[in-house]
C-alpha positions, 0 to 999 in steps of 0.5 A, a space after each residue: 392217731 397213727 398206727 402204731 401210736 402209743 397206748 397213753 393215746 387210746 387211753 379212755 379219756 383222751 383228748 380226742 375221746 373229750 371232744 368228741 364226746 362234747 358231740 354225742 347230740 347233734 344239737 352241740 355242734 349246731 348251737 355252736 354252729 349258729 351262734 358264729 353263722 348268724 349270730 356273729 358269736 352270740 345271742 340270747 336263748 330265744 333267739 338261737 330256739 328260733 334259729 333252729 328248727 326241731 330243737 326243744 327248749 328243753 334240749 336248747 337249755 341241757 346242752 347250753 348248760 353242757 356247753 357252758 360247763 365244757 368253756 364252749 360258751 359264756 352265759 351272761 345274765 341281765 340285770 333287768 326284769 325278766 333277766 335276759 340271759 345271752 350267750 356268747 362264743 368264748 375262746 375255745 368255743 371260737 377254736 372250736 369252729 374251724 374243724 365244726 366249719 369243715 366238717 359241715 363242709 365235706 357234709 355240704 360237698 357230699 350230700 348226694 352220697 347222703 341222701 343216699 344212706 338210709 335214715 337211723 331208725 332214731 332219724 326224723 329224714 325221710 
């Protein structure tokens, strides 16, 4: 937003705040990124779990539910025993990939500066 932008662009439910709310956890962008880059847009939950070091099954399930509720991923349950569940990017999720990839590229380009930062108290980075 530009300086002097109208007040309605700063409302609590404005579009920028809603999109940032989607990124409230680190796993949101990482799951979308993994689906896109590592799995060509669709994968079973177990495959996602193994491709995201550090994520717990509970956190993966919770984040996938949030992504589904936000219409960024589609959940498909196969009629098998036991049931197989896979997730795929929706058209909205596919459009979300572009800004995620910009952020990831920025991070890669600035990795040395990021390495100099002190880890947060809650960070697993040492």
